[in-house]
VOPA-810933 format. One record per residue (C-alpha): residue number from 1; residue in three letters; x, y, z. Coordinates in steps of 0.02 Angstrom, whole numbers, plus 50000, padded with zeros to 5 digits. Layout:
num:NUM, residuo:ALA, xx:X, yy:Y, zz:Z
...
END
This chain:
num:1, residuo:MET, xx:62068, yy:54386, zz:57030
num:2, residuo:GLN, xx:61922, yy:54316, zz:57111
num:3, residuo:LEU, xx:61889, yy:54428, zz:57310
num:4, residuo:PRO, xx:61891, yy:54300, zz:57450
num:5, residuo:GLU, xx:61707, yy:54270, zz:57521
num:6, residuo:ALA, xx:61768, yy:54357, zz:57683
num:7, residuo:LEU, xx:61774, yy:54503, zz:57598
num:8, residuo:LEU, xx:61601, yy:54515, zz:57537
num:9, residuo:PRO, xx:61489, yy:54615, zz:57647
num:10, residuo:ALA, xx:61341, yy:54495, zz:57738
num:11, residuo:ALA, xx:61218, yy:54653, zz:57742
num:12, residuo:PRO, xx:61281, yy:54798, zz:57652
num:13, residuo:VAL, xx:61102, yy:54875, zz:57675
num:14, residuo:GLN, xx:60963, yy:54838, zz:57823
num:15, residuo:VAL, xx:60784, yy:54857, zz:57758
num:16, residuo:LEU, xx:60649, yy:54906, zz:57906
num:17, residuo:LEU, xx:60474, yy:54861, zz:57854
num:18, residuo:PRO, xx:60310, yy:54958, zz:57934
num:19, residuo:ALA, xx:60263, yy:54874, zz:58096
num:20, residuo:THR, xx:60091, yy:54911, zz:58063
num:21, residuo:ASP, xx:59959, yy:54849, zz:57928
num:22, residuo:ALA, xx:59922, yy:55025, zz:57898
num:23, residuo:ALA, xx:60082, yy:55068, zz:57811
num:24, residuo:ILE, xx:60090, yy:55230, zz:57725
num:25, residuo:PRO, xx:60200, yy:55292, zz:57579
num:26, residuo:LEU, xx:60340, yy:55347, zz:57664
num:27, residuo:VAL, xx:60522, yy:55299, zz:57630
num:28, residuo:CYS, xx:60664, yy:55377, zz:57742
num:29, residuo:ASP, xx:60847, yy:55328, zz:57711
num:30, residuo:SER, xx:61002, yy:55336, zz:57793
num:31, residuo:PRO, xx:61160, yy:55313, zz:57683
num:32, residuo:HIS, xx:61301, yy:55376, zz:57800
num:33, residuo:SER, xx:61264, yy:55302, zz:57961
num:34, residuo:GLY, xx:61359, yy:55135, zz:57942
num:35, residuo:THR, xx:61505, yy:55099, zz:58049
num:36, residuo:ASP, xx:61560, yy:54940, zz:57945
num:37, residuo:TYR, xx:61732, yy:54945, zz:57924
num:38, residuo:PRO, xx:61769, yy:54806, zz:57774
num:39, residuo:PRO, xx:61930, yy:54704, zz:57818
num:40, residuo:ASP, xx:61991, yy:54765, zz:57629
num:41, residuo:PHE, xx:61995, yy:54952, zz:57656
num:42, residuo:GLY, xx:62168, yy:54983, zz:57674
num:43, residuo:TYR, xx:62148, yy:55165, zz:57740
num:44, residuo:ALA, xx:62296, yy:55224, zz:57809
num:45, residuo:VAL, xx:62217, yy:55366, zz:57919
num:46, residuo:SER, xx:62181, yy:55377, zz:58122
num:47, residuo:THR, xx:62009, yy:55288, zz:58149
num:48, residuo:ALA, xx:61941, yy:55427, zz:58248
num:49, residuo:ASP, xx:61991, yy:55550, zz:58101
num:50, residuo:LEU, xx:61888, yy:55422, zz:57987
num:51, residuo:ARG, xx:61732, yy:55412, zz:58088
num:52, residuo:LYS, xx:61703, yy:55605, zz:58077
num:53, residuo:CYS, xx:61648, yy:55539, zz:57889
num:54, residuo:GLU, xx:61511, yy:55451, zz:57987
num:55, residuo:ASP, xx:61315, yy:55533, zz:58013
num:56, residuo:THR, xx:61356, yy:55424, zz:58163
num:57, residuo:HIS, xx:61175, yy:55347, zz:58245
num:58, residuo:VAL, xx:61069, yy:55447, zz:58125
num:59, residuo:HIS, xx:60963, yy:55278, zz:58102
num:60, residuo:TRP, xx:60944, yy:55274, zz:58283
num:61, residuo:LEU, xx:60867, yy:55436, zz:58295
num:62, residuo:TRP, xx:60725, yy:55376, zz:58154
num:63, residuo:ASP, xx:60709, yy:55227, zz:58240
num:64, residuo:ALA, xx:60513, yy:55248, zz:58245
num:65, residuo:VAL, xx:60504, yy:55251, zz:58049
num:66, residuo:PRO, xx:60432, yy:55085, zz:58049
num:67, residuo:ARG, xx:60317, yy:55102, zz:58212
num:68, residuo:VAL, xx:60224, yy:55251, zz:58115
num:69, residuo:GLY, xx:60192, yy:55138, zz:57949
num:70, residuo:GLY, xx:60343, yy:55208, zz:57829
num:71, residuo:THR, xx:60510, yy:55102, zz:57767
num:72, residuo:LEU, xx:60691, yy:55150, zz:57857
num:73, residuo:VAL, xx:60822, yy:55094, zz:57741
num:74, residuo:HIS, xx:60994, yy:55114, zz:57813
num:75, residuo:ALA, xx:61177, yy:55080, zz:57757
num:76, residuo:THR, xx:61279, yy:54975, zz:57885
num:77, residuo:PHE, xx:61441, yy:55008, zz:57793
num:78, residuo:ALA, xx:61561, yy:55170, zz:57807
num:79, residuo:ARG, xx:61518, yy:55314, zz:57701
num:80, residuo:SER, xx:61718, yy:55343, zz:57695
num:81, residuo:TYR, xx:61736, yy:55172, zz:57604
num:82, residuo:ILE, xx:61615, yy:55188, zz:57460
num:83, residuo:ASP, xx:61464, yy:55353, zz:57463
num:84, residuo:PRO, xx:61296, yy:55272, zz:57432
num:85, residuo:ASN, xx:61260, yy:55469, zz:57397
num:86, residuo:ARG, xx:61346, yy:55496, zz:57264
num:87, residuo:HIS, xx:61325, yy:55468, zz:57064
num:88, residuo:GLU, xx:61417, yy:55305, zz:57001
num:89, residuo:HIS, xx:61519, yy:55414, zz:56895
num:90, residuo:ASP, xx:61596, yy:55531, zz:57031
num:91, residuo:ILE, xx:61759, yy:55447, zz:57042
num:92, residuo:ASP, xx:61929, yy:55544, zz:57043
num:93, residuo:PRO, xx:62047, yy:55447, zz:56910
num:94, residuo:THR, xx:62197, yy:55526, zz:57008
num:95, residuo:MET, xx:62153, yy:55406, zz:57145
num:96, residuo:LEU, xx:62176, yy:55243, zz:57025
num:97, residuo:ALA, xx:62326, yy:55145, zz:57005
num:98, residuo:ASP, xx:62257, yy:55084, zz:56834
num:99, residuo:ALA, xx:62143, yy:55154, zz:56701
num:100, residuo:TRP, xx:61955, yy:55165, zz:56748
num:101, residuo:PRO, xx:61823, yy:55057, zz:56625
num:102, residuo:GLY, xx:61693, yy:55160, zz:56607
num:103, residuo:ASN, xx:61644, yy:55331, zz:56622
num:104, residuo:THR, xx:61728, yy:55465, zz:56776
num:105, residuo:ALA, xx:61641, yy:55616, zz:56780
num:106, residuo:PRO, xx:61695, yy:55695, zz:56972
num:107, residuo:THR, xx:61617, yy:55854, zz:57047
num:108, residuo:ALA, xx:61718, yy:55999, zz:57092
num:109, residuo:ARG, xx:61673, yy:55964, zz:57301
num:110, residuo:THR, xx:61749, yy:55792, zz:57236
num:111, residuo:LEU, xx:61904, yy:55885, zz:57175
num:112, residuo:GLU, xx:61914, yy:56023, zz:57306
num:113, residuo:LEU, xx:61872, yy:55894, zz:57448
num:114, residuo:GLY, xx:61897, yy:55745, zz:57406
num:115, residuo:MET, xx:61719, yy:55688, zz:57452
num:116, residuo:GLY, xx:61671, yy:55580, zz:57292
num:117, residuo:LEU, xx:61606, yy:55405, zz:57267
num:118, residuo:VAL, xx:61762, yy:55336, zz:57350
num:119, residuo:PRO, xx:61802, yy:55479, zz:57446
num:120, residuo:SER, xx:61993, yy:55524, zz:57454
num:121, residuo:HIS, xx:62009, yy:55643, zz:57602
num:122, residuo:THR, xx:61919, yy:55656, zz:57762
num:123, residuo:PRO, xx:61815, yy:55791, zz:57816
num:124, residuo:THR, xx:61975, yy:55867, zz:57908
num:125, residuo:HIS, xx:62075, yy:55853, zz:57746
num:126, residuo:GLN, xx:62185, yy:55700, zz:57776
num:127, residuo:ARG, xx:62207, yy:55597, zz:57636
num:128, residuo:ILE, xx:62124, yy:55429, zz:57675
num:129, residuo:TYR, xx:62241, yy:55322, zz:57574
num:130, residuo:ALA, xx:62441, yy:55317, zz:57558
num:131, residuo:ARG, xx:62401, yy:55216, zz:57396
num:132, residuo:ARG, xx:62319, yy:55247, zz:57251
num:133, residuo:LEU, xx:62163, yy:55112, zz:57230
num:134, residuo:SER, xx:62154, yy:54981, zz:57090
num:135, residuo:ALA, xx:62020, yy:54997, zz:56970
num:136, residuo:GLN, xx:61935, yy:54814, zz:57026
num:137, residuo:GLU, xx:61941, yy:54856, zz:57214
num:138, residuo:VAL, xx:61826, yy:55024, zz:57170
num:139, residuo:ALA, xx:61714, yy:54918, zz:57060
num:140, residuo:HIS, xx:61692, yy:54777, zz:57186
num:141, residuo:ARG, xx:61632, yy:54906, zz:57318
num:142, residuo:ILE, xx:61512, yy:54978, zz:57191
num:143, residuo:THR, xx:61468, yy:54798, zz:57137
num:144, residuo:HIS, xx:61439, yy:54745, zz:57336
num:145, residuo:TYR, xx:61390, yy:54892, zz:57431
num:146, residuo:TRP, xx:61329, yy:55052, zz:57318
num:147, residuo:ARG, xx:61205, yy:54958, zz:57191
num:148, residuo:PRO, xx:61132, yy:54865, zz:57337
num:149, residuo:TYR, xx:61089, yy:55012, zz:57430
num:150, residuo:GLN, xx:61026, yy:55104, zz:57282
num:151, residuo:HIS, xx:60927, yy:54940, zz:57241
num:152, residuo:ALA, xx:60847, yy:54927, zz:57389
num:153, residuo:LEU, xx:60802, yy:55107, zz:57420
num:154, residuo:ALA, xx:60732, yy:55113, zz:57239
num:155, residuo:GLN, xx:60617, yy:54953, zz:57260
num:156, residuo:ALA, xx:60562, yy:55040, zz:57443
num:157, residuo:LEU, xx:60512, yy:55174, zz:57349
num:158, residuo:GLU, xx:60419, yy:55075, zz:57226
num:159, residuo:ALA, xx:60321, yy:54968, zz:57340
num:160, residuo:ALA, xx:60272, yy:55131, zz:57431
num:161, residuo:ALA, xx:60205, yy:55194, zz:57299
num:162, residuo:GLN, xx:60160, yy:55100, zz:57132
num:163, residuo:ARG, xx:60058, yy:55253, zz:57080
num:164, residuo:GLY, xx:60020, yy:55423, zz:57156
num:165, residuo:PRO, xx:60111, yy:55526, zz:57282
num:166, residuo:ARG, xx:60260, yy:55469, zz:57390
num:167, residuo:TRP, xx:60370, yy:55545, zz:57531
num:168, residuo:HIS, xx:60574, yy:55510, zz:57534
num:169, residuo:LEU, xx:60668, yy:55589, zz:57684
num:170, residuo:ASN, xx:60863, yy:55554, zz:57658
num:171, residuo:LEU, xx:60919, yy:55554, zz:57860
num:172, residuo:HIS, xx:61100, yy:55653, zz:57898
num:173, residuo:SER, xx:61182, yy:55738, zz:58021
num:174, residuo:MET, xx:61298, yy:55877, zz:58014
num:175, residuo:PRO, xx:61469, yy:55935, zz:58101
num:176, residuo:SER, xx:61448, yy:56080, zz:58192
num:177, residuo:ASN, xx:61578, yy:56185, zz:58096
num:178, residuo:ALA, xx:61500, yy:56143, zz:57953
num:179, residuo:TYR, xx:61546, yy:56298, zz:57882
num:180, residuo:GLU, xx:61722, yy:56291, zz:57905
num:181, residuo:ARG, xx:61726, yy:56103, zz:57825
num:182, residuo:LEU, xx:61647, yy:56171, zz:57657
num:183, residuo:GLY, xx:61765, yy:56303, zz:57653
num:184, residuo:ARG, xx:61652, yy:56440, zz:57690
num:185, residuo:VAL, xx:61626, yy:56593, zz:57799
num:186, residuo:ALA, xx:61477, yy:56562, zz:57916
num:187, residuo:PRO, xx:61313, yy:56697, zz:57908
num:188, residuo:GLY, xx:61279, yy:56649, zz:58111
num:189, residuo:PRO, xx:61285, yy:56500, zz:58187
num:190, residuo:LEU, xx:61245, yy:56342, zz:58114
num:191, residuo:ALA, xx:61052, yy:56290, zz:58121
num:192, residuo:ASP, xx:61001, yy:56138, zz:58230
num:193, residuo:VAL, xx:60927, yy:56079, zz:58077
num:194, residuo:VAL, xx:60947, yy:56087, zz:57881
num:195, residuo:LEU, xx:60816, yy:56058, zz:57775
num:196, residuo:GLY, xx:60872, yy:56022, zz:57592
num:197, residuo:ASP, xx:60774, yy:56015, zz:57425
num:198, residuo:LEU, xx:60904, yy:56058, zz:57285
num:199, residuo:ASN, xx:60830, yy:56230, zz:57293
num:200, residuo:GLY, xx:60654, yy:56159, zz:57255
num:201, residuo:ARG, xx:60704, yy:56041, zz:57146
num:202, residuo:SER, xx:60667, yy:55874, zz:57241
num:203, residuo:CYS, xx:60537, yy:55924, zz:57356
num:204, residuo:SER, xx:60386, yy:56061, zz:57336
num:205, residuo:SER, xx:60406, yy:56196, zz:57449
num:206, residuo:ALA, xx:60236, yy:56152, zz:57543
num:207, residuo:PHE, xx:60305, yy:56016, zz:57608
num:208, residuo:THR, xx:60486, yy:56089, zz:57644
num:209, residuo:GLN, xx:60400, yy:56201, zz:57750
num:210, residuo:ARG, xx:60273, yy:56090, zz:57840
num:211, residuo:VAL, xx:60429, yy:55997, zz:57883
num:212, residuo:ALA, xx:60538, yy:56164, zz:57934
num:213, residuo:GLU, xx:60385, yy:56225, zz:58050
num:214, residuo:ALA, xx:60334, yy:56053, zz:58134
num:215, residuo:PHE, xx:60547, yy:56051, zz:58192
num:216, residuo:ARG, xx:60524, yy:56252, zz:58258
num:217, residuo:ARG, xx:60352, yy:56189, zz:58355
num:218, residuo:ARG, xx:60476, yy:56082, zz:58453
num:219, residuo:GLY, xx:60618, yy:56195, zz:58482
num:220, residuo:TYR, xx:60729, yy:56170, zz:58328
num:221, residuo:CYS, xx:60820, yy:56302, zz:58242
num:222, residuo:VAL, xx:60774, yy:56272, zz:58035
num:223, residuo:ALA, xx:60881, yy:56331, zz:57902
num:224, residuo:ILE, xx:60834, yy:56278, zz:57713
num:225, residuo:ASN, xx:60955, yy:56232, zz:57603
num:226, residuo:ASP, xx:61089, yy:56318, zz:57677
num:227, residuo:PRO, xx:61243, yy:56231, zz:57705
num:228, residuo:TYR, xx:61153, yy:56091, zz:57622
num:229, residuo:ALA, xx:61058, yy:56095, zz:57477
num:230, residuo:GLY, xx:61043, yy:55899, zz:57455
num:231, residuo:GLN, xx:61148, yy:55773, zz:57329
num:232, residuo:GLU, xx:61131, yy:55619, zz:57221
num:233, residuo:LEU, xx:60974, yy:55545, zz:57307
num:234, residuo:LEU, xx:60872, yy:55679, zz:57300
num:235, residuo:ARG, xx:60938, yy:55696, zz:57114
num:236, residuo:ARG, xx:60876, yy:55521, zz:57083
num:237, residuo:PHE, xx:60718, yy:55482, zz:57176
num:238, residuo:GLY, xx:60614, yy:55689, zz:57195
num:239, residuo:ALA, xx:60504, yy:55729, zz:57074
num:240, residuo:PRO, xx:60376, yy:55851, zz:57156
num:241, residuo:SER, xx:60270, yy:55863, zz:56975
num:242, residuo:ARG, xx:60248, yy:55689, zz:57004
num:243, residuo:GLY, xx:60204, yy:55685, zz:57168
num:244, residuo:HIS, xx:60398, yy:55626, zz:57215
num:245, residuo:GLU, xx:60432, yy:55716, zz:57378
num:246, residuo:SER, xx:60633, yy:55685, zz:57423
num:247, residuo:LEU, xx:60666, yy:55799, zz:57561
num:248, residuo:GLN, xx:60857, yy:55797, zz:57640
num:249, residuo:ILE, xx:60864, yy:55821, zz:57847
num:250, residuo:GLU, xx:61018, yy:55864, zz:57930
num:251, residuo:ILE, xx:61014, yy:55852, zz:58115
num:252, residuo:ASN, xx:61181, yy:55968, zz:58209
num:253, residuo:ARG, xx:61296, yy:55850, zz:58288
num:254, residuo:ALA, xx:61336, yy:55945, zz:58430
num:255, residuo:ILE, xx:61147, yy:55924, zz:58484
num:256, residuo:TYR, xx:61154, yy:55729, zz:58512
num:257, residuo:LEU, xx:61313, yy:55690, zz:58489
num:258, residuo:ASN, xx:61489, yy:55682, zz:58571
num:259, residuo:GLU, xx:61576, yy:55716, zz:58393
num:260, residuo:GLN, xx:61776, yy:55664, zz:58500
num:261, residuo:THR, xx:61688, yy:55496, zz:58548
num:262, residuo:ARG, xx:61534, yy:55474, zz:58431
num:263, residuo:GLU, xx:61429, yy:55428, zz:58577
num:264, residuo:PRO, xx:61255, yy:55516, zz:58606
num:265, residuo:LEU, xx:61247, yy:55642, zz:58730
num:266, residuo:PRO, xx:61128, yy:55652, zz:58852
num:267, residuo:HIS, xx:61003, yy:55753, zz:58776
num:268, residuo:ALA, xx:61008, yy:55612, zz:58635
num:269, residuo:ASN, xx:60863, yy:55533, zz:58700
num:270, residuo:ARG, xx:60748, yy:55694, zz:58689
num:271, residuo:VAL, xx:60798, yy:55702, zz:58521
num:272, residuo:ARG, xx:60759, yy:55547, zz:58470
num:273, residuo:ALA, xx:60580, yy:55565, zz:58545
num:274, residuo:ASP, xx:60537, yy:55749, zz:58470
num:275, residuo:ILE, xx:60579, yy:55650, zz:58303
num:276, residuo:THR, xx:60469, yy:55530, zz:58347
num:277, residuo:ASP, xx:60339, yy:55628, zz:58389
num:278, residuo:LEU, xx:60358, yy:55710, zz:58228
num:279, residuo:LEU, xx:60353, yy:55567, zz:58119
num:280, residuo:HIS, xx:60183, yy:55544, zz:58210
num:281, residuo:GLU, xx:60130, yy:55715, zz:58132
num:282, residuo:MET, xx:60207, yy:55667, zz:57955
num:283, residuo:ALA, xx:60121, yy:55503, zz:57938
num:284, residuo:ALA, xx:59949, yy:55580, zz:58002
num:285, residuo:HIS, xx:59989, yy:55740, zz:57868
num:286, residuo:ILE, xx:60040, yy:55556, zz:57752
num:287, residuo:ARG, xx:59874, yy:55477, zz:57778
num:288, residuo:SER, xx:59771, yy:55623, zz:57732
num:289, residuo:ALA, xx:59841, yy:55682, zz:57567
num:290, residuo:CYS, xx:59833, yy:55493, zz:57535
num:291, residuo:LEU, xx:59650, yy:55507, zz:57562
num:292, residuo:ASP, xx:59619, yy:55659, zz:57468
num:293, residuo:ASN, xx:59717, yy:55589, zz:57321
num:294, residuo:ALA, xx:59596, yy:55428, zz:57318
END
């Protein structure tokens, strides 16, 4: 069956190119800050609970990326509809009303928390659907939302550095009760910023520490790989041995967002200004590193 044109996204991903002639090999992406809920979603949970899946306003916090010479990629669709930071095969087949035509390889996180390619539960463990999804509608989401995001990010990274080093910041926000949502006992207060580098596999320790220190100098408490080490986009694009640095950055929502209303807190402008300042510092480092590699 051919789906109506009204169900096709106008622009599932936005790519904001460098605003200056002095572009640098920096690409930042925000896969979870989209707020478009497509009309064929068919969810059966409160919108307020569903929105807890969002990294609301993250692409706004980092909107200075093009001004410092980088490229900013962000999804416009809701992460709860389909998650561009999950592998294409990370599908729980028990969600489906009919057989999936390809491979499925759901992760333990998908089976335990329902947070796979197509999430089945909200972060508060509410079931998103009162039905099973058809294989066709999941395939539609992959074709028209997931793949365009993957293609746009891959294309931006390729354009940023055909050869040589490149820097990729994968941008997120985390709930202030992150440990609880993950079913873990908190070892202490959640940090303001958590950097994830897949425990050294997606990014060099030198760059991870550089970003950590940049946040700390601006007064933020920083943790590394705890409680989030990174997901699929870091696995796909990070290769520090080739000079391809991919680092996940999680901002604690409590420092910029009312987690109930999803509205920015008054302090959000200060956080955004600090991030802008940090981006200028990172851009200077990247320009220097590129000169050293020339």
